[in-house]
C-alpha positions in Angstrom: -72.1 123.6 -2.7 -75.4 124.2 -1.0 -73.7 125.7 1.9 -71.8 128.1 -0.4 -74.9 129.0 -2.3 -76.7 129.8 0.9 -73.8 131.9 2.2 -73.6 133.9 -1.0 -77.3 134.4 -1.3 -77.5 135.6 2.3 -74.7 138.1 1.6 -76.4 139.3 -1.6 -79.4 140.0 0.5 -77.5 142.0 3.1 -76.4 139.4 5.7 -72.6 138.9 5.7 -71.2 135.5 6.4 -68.0 133.5 6.6 -67.0 129.9 6.3 -63.7 128.0 6.8 -63.2 125.0 4.5 -60.9 122.5 6.3 -59.4 119.3 5.0 -56.1 117.4 4.4 -53.9 118.3 1.5 -55.3 117.2 -1.9 -58.8 116.8 -0.6 -60.2 119.3 -3.1 -60.6 122.5 -1.1 -59.4 124.8 -3.8 -61.3 123.0 -6.6 -64.5 123.2 -4.6 -64.1 126.9 -3.9 -63.2 127.6 -7.5 -66.4 125.8 -8.5 -68.5 127.7 -6.0 -67.0 131.1 -7.1 -67.7 130.3 -10.7 -71.4 129.9 -9.8 -71.6 133.2 -7.9 -72.6 135.4 -10.9 -72.3 139.2 -10.7 -70.0 140.1 -7.8 -66.6 141.6 -6.9 -64.4 138.6 -6.3 -61.2 139.2 -4.2 -58.6 136.4 -4.0 -55.4 135.8 -2.1 -53.4 132.8 -1.0 -51.1 132.1 2.0 -47.6 131.2 1.0 -45.2 129.4 3.4 -42.2 131.4 2.0 -44.0 134.7 2.5 -44.6 134.3 6.2 -42.0 137.0 7.2 -43.7 139.6 5.0 -46.4 141.4 7.0 -49.6 142.1 5.1 -48.3 140.6 1.8 -51.3 138.4 1.3 -53.7 141.2 2.4 -52.1 143.5 -0.1 -52.9 141.1 -2.9 -56.5 140.7 -1.7 -57.3 144.4 -1.5 -55.4 145.6 -4.5 -58.5 145.6 -6.7 -60.1 148.0 -4.2 -57.4 150.7 -4.3 -59.8 153.1 -5.9 -62.0 153.1 -2.8 -59.2 154.0 -0.3 -60.1 157.7 -0.7 -63.4 157.0 1.1 -61.7 155.7 4.3 -61.2 157.9 7.4 -57.8 159.5 7.3 -56.2 157.2 10.1 -57.4 154.1 8.3 -56.2 155.1 4.9 -52.8 156.0 6.3 -52.7 152.7 8.2 -53.1 150.8 4.9 -50.5 152.9 3.2 -48.0 152.2 6.0 -49.0 148.5 6.0 -48.4 148.1 2.3 -45.1 150.0 2.4 -46.4 153.0 0.5 -45.7 155.5 3.3 -43.2 155.8 6.1 -43.8 157.5 9.4 -45.0 156.7 12.8 -46.1 153.2 13.5 -49.8 152.1 13.4 -51.6 149.7 15.6 -52.1 146.3 13.8 -55.8 146.2 14.5 -56.3 149.5 12.8 -55.4 147.6 9.7 -58.2 145.2 10.5 -60.6 148.1 10.9 -59.4 149.6 7.6 -59.8 146.2 5.9 -63.4 146.0 7.2 -64.2 149.5 6.0 -62.8 148.8 2.6 -64.8 145.6 2.2 -68.0 147.2 3.3 -67.4 150.2 1.1 -67.0 147.8 -1.9 -70.2 146.0 -0.8 -72.1 149.2 -1.3 -71.5 148.8 -5.0 -71.9 145.0 -5.4 -71.7 141.7 -3.6 -68.2 141.1 -2.4 -66.8 137.5 -2.3 -63.4 137.1 -0.5 -61.5 133.9 -1.2 -58.4 133.0 0.9 -56.7 129.8 0.0 -54.0 128.1 2.1 -55.0 130.3 5.0 -52.8 128.2 7.3 -49.8 129.8 5.6 -51.1 133.4 5.8 -48.6 135.8 7.3 -49.8 136.5 10.9 -50.6 140.2 10.2 -52.9 139.3 7.3 -54.6 136.5 9.2 -55.3 138.9 12.2 -56.8 141.6 9.9 -59.0 139.2 8.0 -60.3 137.3 11.0 -61.1 140.6 12.7 -63.1 141.7 9.7 -64.8 138.3 9.4 -66.0 138.6 13.0 -67.2 142.3 12.7 -69.2 142.0 9.5 -72.9 142.4 9.9 -75.6 143.7 7.5 -73.1 143.8 4.7 -73.0 142.2 1.3 -69.8 140.3 1.9 -69.1 136.6 1.9 -65.7 135.4 3.1 -64.3 131.9 2.4 -61.1 130.5 3.9 -59.5 127.2 2.9 -57.0 125.7 5.4 -55.4 122.4 6.0 -56.8 120.2 8.8 -55.1 120.9 12.1 -52.5 123.4 10.7 -53.6 126.8 11.9 -50.2 128.5 12.7 -51.1 132.2 13.0 -54.6 131.6 11.5 -57.0 130.5 14.3 -60.6 130.7 13.1 -62.2 129.7 16.4 -65.9 130.5 16.4 -66.3 130.7 12.6 -68.5 128.3 10.7 -66.7 125.4 9.1 -67.1 122.9 6.3 -64.9 119.8 6.8 -64.1 118.0 3.6 -63.4 114.3 3.7 -62.5 111.8 1.0 -64.7 110.7 -1.9 -66.9 107.8 -1.2 -66.2 104.4 -2.8 -68.4 104.9 -5.9 -67.0 108.4 -6.6 -63.4 107.2 -6.0 -63.9 104.4 -8.6 -65.4 106.8 -11.1 -62.4 109.2 -10.7 -59.9 106.4 -11.3 -61.8 105.2 -14.3 -62.0 108.8 -15.7 -58.3 109.3 -15.1 -57.0 106.1 -16.6 -59.6 105.3 -19.2 -60.3 102.0 -17.4 -60.0 101.4 -13.7 -57.1 99.4 -12.4 -57.7 95.8 -11.2 -60.3 95.5 -8.5 -57.8 94.6 -5.8 -55.6 97.5 -6.8 -58.5 99.9 -6.8 -59.6 98.6 -3.4 -56.1 99.2 -2.0 -55.8 102.7 -3.5 -59.2 103.7 -2.1 -58.5 102.3 1.3 -55.0 103.8 1.7 -55.9 107.2 0.2 -59.2 107.4 2.1 -60.7 108.8 -1.1 -58.3 111.7 -1.3 -58.7 113.0 -4.9 -55.2 114.2 -5.4 -53.7 110.9 -4.2 -56.1 108.9 -6.3 -55.0 110.9 -9.4 -51.3 111.0 -8.7 -50.4 107.6 -7.0 -51.3 105.4 -9.9 -48.9 107.3 -12.1 -46.1 105.9 -10.0 -47.2 102.3 -10.5 -46.1 100.0 -13.3 -48.6 98.6 -15.8 -48.3 95.2 -14.1 -48.9 96.7 -10.7 -52.0 98.4 -12.0 -53.2 95.2 -13.5 -52.6 93.3 -10.3 -50.0 91.0 -11.7 -47.2 92.5 -9.7 -47.0 93.2 -6.0 -47.8 96.8 -4.9 -45.4 98.8 -2.7 -45.7 98.1 1.0 -46.9 101.6 1.9 -48.9 104.3 0.1 -49.1 107.0 2.8 -51.1 110.0 1.7 -49.2 113.2 2.1 -45.6 111.9 2.3 -46.3 109.5 -0.6 -47.9 112.2 -2.8 -45.0 114.6 -2.1 -42.6 111.8 -3.0 -44.6 111.3 -6.3 -44.1 115.0 -7.2 -40.4 114.8 -6.2 -39.8 111.7 -8.2 -41.5 113.3 -11.2 -39.3 116.4 -10.9 -36.1 114.3 -10.6 -36.8 112.6 -13.9 -36.6 116.1 -15.5 -33.3 117.6 -16.8 -31.2 119.4 -14.2 -31.9 122.8 -15.7 -35.7 122.3 -15.5 -35.3 121.2 -11.9 -33.5 124.5 -11.2 -36.5 126.4 -12.7 -38.9 124.4 -10.4 -36.7 125.2 -7.4 -36.8 128.9 -8.4 -40.6 128.9 -8.5 -40.7 127.1 -5.2 -38.5 129.7 -3.5 -40.3 132.6 -5.2 -43.2 134.3 -3.4 -44.2 136.9 -6.1 -45.8 134.5 -8.6 -44.5 136.9 -11.2 -43.4 135.3 -14.6 -40.9 138.0 -15.4 -39.2 137.5 -12.0 -38.7 133.8 -12.6 -37.5 134.4 -16.1 -34.9 137.0 -15.1 -33.7 134.8 -12.2 -33.3 131.9 -14.6 -31.1 134.1 -16.8 -28.9 135.0 -13.8 -28.4 131.3 -13.0 -27.4 130.8 -16.7 -30.4 128.5 -17.4 -31.4 128.0 -21.0 -34.7 129.8 -22.1 -36.2 126.4 -23.0 -36.1 125.3 -19.3 -39.1 127.3 -18.3 -41.5 126.0 -21.0 -40.3 122.5 -20.2 -41.1 123.0 -16.5 -44.6 124.1 -17.5 -44.9 121.2 -19.8 -44.1 118.8 -17.0 -47.4 119.7 -15.3 -45.6 120.8 -12.1 -45.5 124.5 -13.0 -48.5 126.6 -14.0 -48.0 129.7 -16.1 -49.9 132.3 -18.1 -48.9 135.6 -19.8 -47.8 137.2 -16.5 -47.8 134.7 -13.7 -45.9 131.6 -12.8 -46.3 129.3 -9.8 -46.0 125.7 -8.8 -49.0 123.5 -9.4 -49.8 122.6 -5.7 -48.4 123.4 -2.3 -47.2 119.9 -2.0 -45.1 120.4 -5.1 -43.5 123.5 -3.5 -42.7 121.7 -0.2 -41.4 118.6 -1.9 -39.0 120.4 -4.3 -37.8 123.0 -1.8 -37.2 120.6 1.1 -35.4 118.1 -1.1 -33.0 120.7 -2.4 -29.5 121.0 -0.9 -28.6 124.0 1.2 -26.2 125.1 -1.6 -29.0 124.9 -4.2 -31.4 126.9 -2.1 -28.8 129.6 -1.5 -28.2 129.9 -5.2 -31.8 130.4 -6.1 -32.4 132.9 -3.2 -29.4 134.9 -4.2 -30.6 135.0 -7.9 -34.1 136.2 -6.7 -32.5 138.8 -4.4 -30.4 140.2 -7.3 -33.5 140.3 -9.6 -35.5 142.1 -6.9 -32.8 144.7 -6.1 -34.1 148.1 -7.0 -37.6 146.8 -7.6 -39.2 148.8 -4.9 -39.6 145.8 -2.7 -36.6 145.9 -0.3 -38.2 143.5 2.2 -38.4 140.6 -0.2 -35.0 141.3 -1.5 -33.5 141.3 2.0 -35.2 138.1 3.0 -33.9 136.3 -0.1 -30.4 137.6 0.8 -31.0 136.3 4.4 -32.0 132.9 3.1 -28.8 132.9 1.0 -26.5 134.0 3.8 -23.8 131.5 4.9 -22.3 133.5 7.8 -22.1 136.9 9.5 -22.8 139.8 7.2 -23.0 143.3 8.6 -24.7 144.9 5.6 -27.4 142.2 5.8 -27.8 142.8 9.5 -28.5 146.4 8.9 -30.9 145.6 6.1 -32.8 143.1 8.3 -33.0 145.7 11.1 -34.7 148.0 8.6 -37.1 145.2 7.6 -38.0 144.8 11.3 -38.5 148.5 11.8 -40.8 148.7 8.8 -42.7 145.7 10.0 -43.2 147.3 13.4 -44.5 150.5 11.8 -47.1 148.3 10.0 -48.1 146.4 13.1 -46.5 143.2 11.7 -45.1 141.9 15.0 -44.5 138.4 13.8 -42.6 139.7 10.7 -40.6 142.0 12.9 -39.7 139.2 15.3 -38.4 137.1 12.4 -36.3 139.9 11.0 -34.8 141.0 14.3 -34.0 137.4 15.3 -32.3 136.6 12.0 -30.4 139.9 12.2 -29.2 139.0 15.7 -28.0 135.6 14.4 -25.9 137.2 11.7 -24.3 139.9 13.8 -20.9 139.5 15.5 -21.1 142.7 17.6 -22.3 141.8 21.1 -24.0 145.1 21.9 -25.8 145.0 18.6 -26.9 141.4 19.1 -28.2 142.4 22.5 -30.3 145.3 21.1 -31.6 143.1 18.2 -32.5 140.3 20.5 -34.4 142.7 22.8 -36.2 144.0 19.7 -37.1 140.5 18.8 -38.3 139.8 22.3 -40.5 142.9 22.4 -42.1 141.8 19.1 -42.6 138.3 20.4 -44.5 139.6 23.4 -46.5 141.9 21.2 -47.8 139.0 19.1 -48.5 136.9 22.2 -45.5 134.5 22.2 -44.8 134.9 25.9 -42.5 131.9 26.3 -40.4 132.9 23.3 -40.2 136.5 24.5 -38.9 135.4 27.9 -36.2 133.2 26.3 -35.1 136.1 24.1 -35.1 138.5 27.0 -32.9 136.1 29.0 -30.4 136.1 26.1 -30.5 139.8 25.7 -29.8 140.3 29.5 -26.8 138.0 29.2 -25.4 140.0 26.2 -26.0 143.5 27.4 -24.1 145.8 29.8 -26.0 149.0 28.8 -28.0 150.1 31.8 -30.7 151.8 29.6 -31.2 148.6 27.6 -31.2 146.5 30.7 -34.0 148.7 32.1 -36.0 148.3 29.0 -35.5 144.6 29.1 -36.6 144.5 32.7 -39.8 146.5 31.9 -40.8 144.0 29.3 -40.0 141.2 31.6 -42.2 142.9 34.3 -45.1 143.4 31.9 -45.0 139.7 30.9 -45.1 138.7 34.6 -48.0 141.1 35.2 -50.0 139.5 32.5 -49.2 135.8 32.6 -46.9 135.2 35.6 -46.3 136.5 39.1 -47.4 140.0 40.0 -45.0 140.2 43.0 -42.2 139.2 40.8 -43.1 141.9 38.4 -43.0 144.4 41.3 -39.5 143.3 42.2 -38.3 143.5 38.6 -39.7 147.1 38.2 -38.1 148.2 41.5 -34.7 146.9 40.7 -34.8 148.3 37.2 -35.8 151.7 38.4 -32.9 151.8 40.8 -30.4 150.5 38.3 -31.2 153.2 35.6 -31.7 156.1 38.0 -28.2 157.6 37.5 -28.2 157.4 33.7 -31.9 158.1 32.9 -34.1 159.6 35.7 -37.1 159.9 33.5 -37.0 156.2 32.6 -36.5 155.4 36.3 -39.5 157.4 37.3 -41.8 155.7 34.7 -40.6 152.3 35.9 -41.0 153.3 39.6 -44.6 154.4 38.9 -45.3 150.9 37.5 -43.9 149.3 40.6 -45.9 151.6 42.9 -49.1 150.9 41.0 -48.4 147.1 41.3 -48.1 147.5 45.1 -51.5 149.1 45.4 -53.0 145.9 43.9 -51.4 143.9 46.6 -48.4 142.8 44.4 -45.6 143.6 46.8 -42.4 141.6 46.5 -41.0 143.2 49.7 -38.3 145.0 47.7 -38.5 148.7 48.8 -38.8 151.4 46.2 -36.6 154.5 46.9 -39.4 156.9 45.8 -37.6 159.9 47.3 -34.6 159.3 45.2 -36.7 159.1 42.0 -38.5 162.4 42.9 -35.2 164.2 43.7 -33.7 163.0 40.4 -36.6 164.3 38.3 -37.3 167.6 40.1 -35.8 169.7 37.4 -38.0 168.3 34.7 -41.1 170.5 34.6 -42.9 168.9 31.6 -46.6 168.1 32.3 -46.0 164.3 31.8 -43.1 164.2 34.3 -44.9 166.3 36.9 -48.0 164.1 36.5 -45.9 160.9 37.0 -44.2 162.5 40.1 -47.5 163.2 41.8 -48.8 159.8 40.7 -45.7 158.1 42.3 -46.4 160.0 45.6 -50.1 159.1 45.5 -49.5 155.4 44.9 -46.8 155.2 47.5 -49.1 156.7 50.1 -52.0 154.5 48.9 -50.0 151.3 49.4 -49.1 152.5 53.0 -52.7 153.3 53.8 -51.9 157.0 54.2 -55.2 158.1 52.5 -55.2 161.8 53.1 -51.7 162.4 51.7 -52.6 160.0 48.8 -55.7 162.0 47.9 -53.8 165.3 48.0 -51.1 163.9 45.6 -53.7 162.3 43.4 -55.6 165.5 43.0 -52.5 167.2 41.8 -51.7 164.3 39.4 -55.2 164.4 38.0 -55.2 168.2 37.4 -51.8 168.0 35.5 -53.0 164.8 33.8 -55.6 166.7 31.8 -52.6 168.2 29.9 -51.1 164.8 29.1 -52.1 162.9 25.9 -50.4 159.5 26.7 -52.6 156.4 26.9 -50.5 154.7 29.5 -50.5 157.7 31.8 -54.2 158.2 31.3 -55.2 154.8 32.4 -52.7 154.8 35.3 -54.5 158.0 36.4 -57.8 156.1 36.1 -56.4 153.3 38.1 -55.3 155.6 40.8 -58.6 157.4 40.9 -60.3 153.9 41.2 -58.0 153.0 44.1 -58.8 156.2 46.0 -62.5 156.2 45.3 -62.8 159.2 43.0 -65.7 158.0 40.9 -65.9 161.0 38.5 -62.3 161.2 37.7 -61.7 157.5 37.2 -64.5 157.5 34.5 -63.0 160.7 33.0 -59.5 159.3 32.5 -60.6 155.8 31.5 -62.9 157.5 28.9 -60.0 159.7 27.7 -57.8 156.6 27.3 -60.6 154.7 25.6 -61.0 157.5 23.1 -57.3 157.5 22.3 -57.3 153.7 22.0 -60.3 153.7 19.6 -58.7 156.4 17.4 -55.5 154.4 17.2 -57.3 151.1 16.6 -55.6 149.6 19.6 -58.0 146.7 20.3 -56.3 145.4 23.5 -56.2 148.9 25.0 -59.9 149.3 24.1 -60.7 146.0 25.9 -58.6 147.2 28.9 -60.4 150.5 29.2 -63.9 149.0 28.7 -63.3 146.6 31.5 -62.2 149.4 33.9 -65.1 151.6 32.9 -67.4 148.9 34.1 -66.5 149.8 37.7 -67.8 153.3 37.3 -70.9 152.2 35.4 -71.8 149.8 38.2 -71.3 152.3 41.0 -73.3 155.0 39.0 -76.1 152.5 38.5 -75.8 152.7 34.7 -76.2 149.0 34.3 -77.1 149.3 30.6 -73.8 150.9 29.9 -72.1 148.2 32.1 -73.7 145.5 30.0 -72.8 147.2 26.7 -69.2 147.8 27.8 -68.7 144.2 29.1 -70.3 142.7 26.0 -68.2 144.8 23.7 -65.0 143.9 25.6 -65.9 140.3 25.5 -66.6 140.4 21.7 -63.4 142.3 21.0 -61.3 140.0 23.1 -62.8 137.0 21.4 -62.3 138.5 18.0 -58.6 138.9 18.5 -58.2 135.4 20.0 -57.2 136.6 23.5 -59.2 134.2 25.7 -57.6 135.4 28.9 -58.9 138.9 28.3 -62.5 137.6 28.2 -62.3 136.7 32.0 -63.0 140.2 33.4 -65.9 140.9 31.0 -67.5 137.6 31.7 -67.0 138.3 35.5 -68.8 141.6 35.1 -71.7 139.9 33.2 -71.8 137.3 36.1 -72.1 140.2 38.6 -74.9 141.8 36.6 -76.7 138.5 36.3 -76.5 138.0 40.0 -77.8 141.4 40.8 -80.7 141.2 38.3 -81.6 137.5 39.1 -80.9 136.5 35.5 -81.3 132.9 34.4 -77.9 133.3 32.7 -76.1 133.4 36.0 -75.2 129.6 36.2 -74.1 129.5 32.6 -71.9 132.6 33.1 -70.3 131.1 36.3 -69.5 127.9 34.3 -68.1 130.0 31.4 -65.9 132.0 33.8 -64.6 128.9 35.5 -63.6 127.5 32.1 -61.7 130.6 31.2 -60.0 130.8 34.5 -58.9 127.1 34.3 -57.6 127.5 30.8 -55.9 130.9 30.8 -53.1 132.5 32.9 -54.7 135.8 34.2 -51.7 137.5 35.7 -52.6 140.6 37.7 -56.3 140.3 36.7 -56.6 137.0 38.6 -57.6 138.6 41.9 -60.1 141.0 40.4 -61.7 138.2 38.4 -62.0 136.0 41.5 -63.3 138.9 43.6 -66.0 139.7 41.1 -67.0 136.0 41.1 -67.1 136.0 44.9 -69.0 139.3 45.0 -71.5 137.9 42.5 -72.0 134.8 44.6 -72.5 137.0 47.7 -75.2 139.0 45.9 -76.8 135.8 44.7 -76.8 134.3 48.2 -78.2 137.5 49.7 -81.0 137.6 47.1 -81.9 134.0 48.1 -82.1 135.0 51.8 -78.9 133.3 52.7 -77.1 136.0 54.7 -74.5 133.6 56.1 -73.6 132.5 52.6 -73.4 136.1 51.4 -71.2 137.1 54.3 -68.9 134.1 53.6 -68.4 135.2 50.0 -68.0 138.9 50.7 -65.4 138.5 53.4 -63.2 136.6 50.9 -62.6 139.7 48.7 -58.9 140.3 48.4 -58.5 143.5 46.4 -59.0 146.5 48.8 -60.9 148.6 46.3 -63.4 145.8 45.6 -63.8 145.2 49.4 -64.6 148.9 49.9 -67.1 148.9 47.0 -68.9 145.8 48.5 -68.9 147.0 52.1 -72.6 148.0 52.2 -73.6 144.4 51.2 -71.0 142.9 53.5 -72.0 145.0 56.5 -75.7 144.4 55.9 -75.1 140.6 55.5 -73.2 140.5 58.8 -76.0 142.2 60.6 -78.7 140.0 59.0 -76.9 136.9 60.3 -76.3 138.5 63.7 -72.5 139.0 63.3 -72.8 142.5 64.8 -69.2 142.8 66.0 -67.9 141.8 62.5 -70.2 144.5 61.0 -68.8 147.1 63.5 -65.2 146.1 62.8 -65.6 146.4 59.1 -67.5 149.7 59.5 -64.7 151.3 61.6 -62.1 150.0 59.2 -63.9 151.8 56.3 -64.2 154.9 58.5 -60.5 155.4 58.5 -60.5 155.6 54.7 -63.6 157.7 54.6 -62.5 160.3 57.2 -59.1 160.6 55.5 -60.3 160.9 52.0 -63.6 162.7 52.5 -65.3 160.6 49.8 -69.0 161.1 50.2 -69.9 157.5 49.2 -67.5 156.2 51.9 -68.9 158.5 54.5 -72.4 157.3 53.5 -71.3 153.7 53.8 -69.8 154.3 57.3 -73.0 156.0 58.5 -75.0 153.1 57.0 -72.9 150.6 58.9 -73.2 152.5 62.1 -77.0 152.8 61.7 -77.3 149.0 61.3 -75.2 148.3 64.4 -76.3 151.2 66.6 -78.6 151.2 69.6 -82.2 152.0 68.6 -82.1 155.6 69.9 -79.0 156.3 67.8 -79.8 154.6 64.5 -82.1 157.2 62.9 -79.5 159.9 63.1 -77.0 157.7 61.3 -79.5 156.8 58.6 -80.2 160.6 58.1 -76.4 161.2 57.9 -76.0 158.4 55.4 -78.7 159.8 53.1 -77.2 163.3 53.3 -73.9 162.0 52.0 -75.6 159.8 49.4 -77.3 162.9 48.0 -73.8 164.1 46.8 -72.2 160.7 46.1 -74.0 159.5 42.9 -74.1 155.8 43.9 -77.8 155.1 43.5 -77.6 151.4 44.3 -76.0 152.1 47.7 -78.4 154.9 48.3 -81.4 152.6 47.6 -80.0 150.0 49.9 -79.8 152.6 52.7 -83.4 153.8 52.0 -84.6 150.2 52.1 -82.8 149.5 55.4 -84.1 152.8 56.8 -87.6 152.0 55.7 -87.5 148.6 57.3 -86.2 150.1 60.6 -89.0 152.7 60.5 -91.7 150.1 59.8 -90.5 147.9 62.7 -90.7 151.1 64.8 -94.4 151.3 63.8 -93.7 154.5 61.8 -95.3 153.1 58.6 -96.1 156.4 56.9 -92.5 157.6 57.3 -91.3 154.2 56.1 -93.3 154.4 52.8 -91.4 157.3 51.3 -88.0 155.5 51.7 -89.3 152.1 50.6 -91.0 153.6 47.6 -87.8 155.3 46.4 -85.8 152.1 47.1 -88.3 150.0 45.2 -88.3 152.3 42.2 -84.5 152.4 42.0 -84.2 148.6 42.3 -86.8 148.2 39.6 -85.0 150.7 37.3 -81.8 148.7 37.9 -83.6 145.3 37.4 -82.3 144.2 40.8 -85.2 141.8 41.2 -84.4 140.3 44.6 -83.9 143.8 46.2 -87.0 145.1 44.4 -89.1 142.2 45.8 -87.8 142.8 49.3 -88.6 146.5 49.0 -92.1 145.8 47.6 -92.8 143.3 50.5 -91.9 146.0 53.0 -94.1 148.5 51.2 -97.0 146.1 51.4 -96.3 145.5 55.1 -96.3 149.2 55.6 -99.8 149.4 54.1 -99.1 150.6 50.6 -99.6 148.6 47.5 -96.4 148.2 45.6 -96.5 149.3 42.0 -95.1 146.9 39.5 -93.3 147.9 36.4 -95.4 147.7 33.2 -93.6 145.1 31.1 -94.7 146.9 28.0 -92.2 149.7 28.8 -89.3 147.3 28.6 -87.3 146.9 25.4 -85.3 143.7 25.0 -82.3 144.6 22.8 -79.2 142.7 21.9 -75.8 144.0 23.0 -75.1 145.7 19.7 -78.6 147.1 19.5 -78.1 148.6 22.9 -74.8 150.1 21.9 -76.2 151.6 18.7 -79.2 152.9 20.5 -77.1 154.5 23.2 -74.7 156.2 20.7 -77.4 157.4 18.3 -79.4 158.8 21.2 -76.3 160.9 22.1 -76.6 162.6 18.7 -74.1 160.5 16.7 -74.7 159.9 13.0 -74.7 156.3 11.6 -71.2 156.9 10.2 -69.9 158.1 13.5 -71.4 155.1 15.3 -69.9 152.8 12.8 -66.4 154.3 13.5 -66.9 154.0 17.2 -68.1 150.4 17.1 -65.8 149.2 14.3 -68.7 148.0 12.2 -70.1 149.3 8.9 -72.7 152.1 8.6 -75.0 149.6 6.9 -74.8 147.4 10.0 -75.6 150.4 12.2 -78.7 151.1 10.1 -79.7 147.4 10.4 -79.4 147.4 14.2 -81.2 150.8 14.4 -84.1 149.4 12.4 -84.4 146.6 14.8 -84.3 149.0 17.8 -87.1 151.0 16.2 -89.2 147.9 15.4 -88.8 146.5 18.9 -89.6 149.8 20.6 -92.4 150.8 18.3 -90.7 154.2 17.6 -90.0 156.0 14.3 -87.5 158.7 15.2 -84.1 159.2 16.8 -85.6 161.7 19.2 -87.8 159.0 20.8 -84.7 156.9 21.7 -84.1 159.0 24.8 -87.4 157.7 26.2 -86.6 154.0 25.8 -86.5 151.8 28.8 -83.5 149.6 27.7 -83.4 146.0 28.8 
């Protein structure tokens, strides 16, 4: 109760909070929460409950929770308001991303919190439908300076789709000995015999429900200790049996009413009453069921007393009895405006194939997909496939189920369903779609070369019947190959291009150029690859397709076009934010980190990596945290942060626990690159070279070439430095990338004879002036300054060393800054140290808010961008102002962000 009081008071004062109450059935979770809510005082209390029978109905529990806030929906941004209408079945139309529902839920809760304290209570959270659980957990993790308190109650160890990792918990255990005896005495007037009481307390472990219910099944002589007790009094099974035995002592008609209530998921009294009439049950049966204490009812609602009552009665019923009550409920719900519930009751009542039911379930699945309810869609499609006798239809439905299973993270289930769909189907178009999903699963959690093979074979198989589909699939295969995922199966790119030549839409033209660019890239034909990529990028500006946009970003990254890769990743990120596609947002943020690093915008790098990490964690996708953690490890290595060792350990734990798919090599390469930077900073050139020569992804290796070449020369591996320089030269001369030409000249300067080095340094700096890679430019200036000082040209050296030192200080690259400052002192100039008072140490979210506000955004716009509330934006902005000692938004541009 003290924890609840503190939670609520913090929320009342503007600090949102959440707690999960865990414990075994009957331990008192609901009673405790009811007691706490009763003590809240003035507040908007929102309640909902997870129901096992409601699991196939996406957002059913969320709809109940948010119904009291319907009046506030008009305040939501248009896409969010529409997302809720689609989720709650109030509007048809194009599908919505499931996490946009989470954003809308967050917005609605924070809007209500502007009026009063909001307390959300979610009971039996372990039985929430998966879509509701995802939306509520997303909201719980994004609340900030909001007057909202969220309380979840869930059974110990039974999370299902509700996984509250990282949230605060209260774990309830049984009553102590004294309280257990007091409860027994209160329940029975006088406590049972001491030995009986001891046995009850020991075997129930102080579980209140068991202590109340189990004695009712004992005879007076057993309670008094004069007759032997049963051999076993197991908690859950025994308490369920108590409820079941109690129900079986009731008349058959009353038992039927109880079974109706157990099968019903509306909790509506009129629904139960009408279904009873359809079963021909007497009107007196319902009041008798309530009188038994197993059913709870008021003027409008009716439900079983406890989840254990529901499971005991429903599981003990025969299949025939269950079908009868489900059919009665379906008939009552027909025409009620709730076709999904009606269809599911019909599905539970079905005994065999039923074509009309198959069609109805397919519609249920389609509606669930539009709402982003992938788990619900999976259940509907899978049940429909099981009821169909048409092989082609079963293949299509099984594929739809597989796609839904993959969308909700059930990779193994999706693979099994895809195998079944392949065996059933002879349609080349469907087989291609099946292959593409198989390939995407392999990309993410399996073998990348196997994904390449699947994509190639699928593209060839569908070429004659659907060239456009073949082209898309072929591009996927070509992109895989540029990442080193080559199965050895050749792609007939020329055939794909010939078959799609007549299609002059912007999207197809872009994909055609992209296919050519990626094919040349994989073959090391850089000049032709760049020419094709430039055409693809120009046409791509007319394409508004997230998948195409980030493939263009990938291609630009592969071919070293820094500006265009940031442009297209940013386009894709913007589309993903608008749609509420959290996984796509995480993907784009991870890729934008490349450009931020190269451009020396390490503040943006940290903000993007931290946001990607927070979002991936908030949706429970641990594998997606690997790349953000790897980027933060890189940043810590460069800046000499004390967090480096902890981040390395954290990264190792994620890698060990999660299949990374195609991101495995990038994650490992970033870790190696970070280790190389760390070793170089400690003066261990040999260790740095060892790490940097292990990079496997070509684009990473080219980015790290300046460090690698310099490490090689510092440990006297001159030939290795020259070999790597000339290898990079082939790329640089073919593509004309200024940063690559600068790196080549830098490498040649380090390995040249003394009389040739200066010309190469000058050439490198001339290219750097147009390349916009400040870290590489500063590295070149440092090496040039060192060379000039060793040549006794100290005055000339100072200019380059000073620029290098200032850049490294701006980037917080402490080891490189120290090296530059030592050289400056050796050249006869006193190095200027940064004034610590100019630094502002901000949290990740404060950095993000400061960055967006300084760009001219309003608090409301920043809130929409960051998926937090305007009140939370204001809270972070106040912190920024206080830490920086500023009072206006205009001063933000002058901040030196930490």
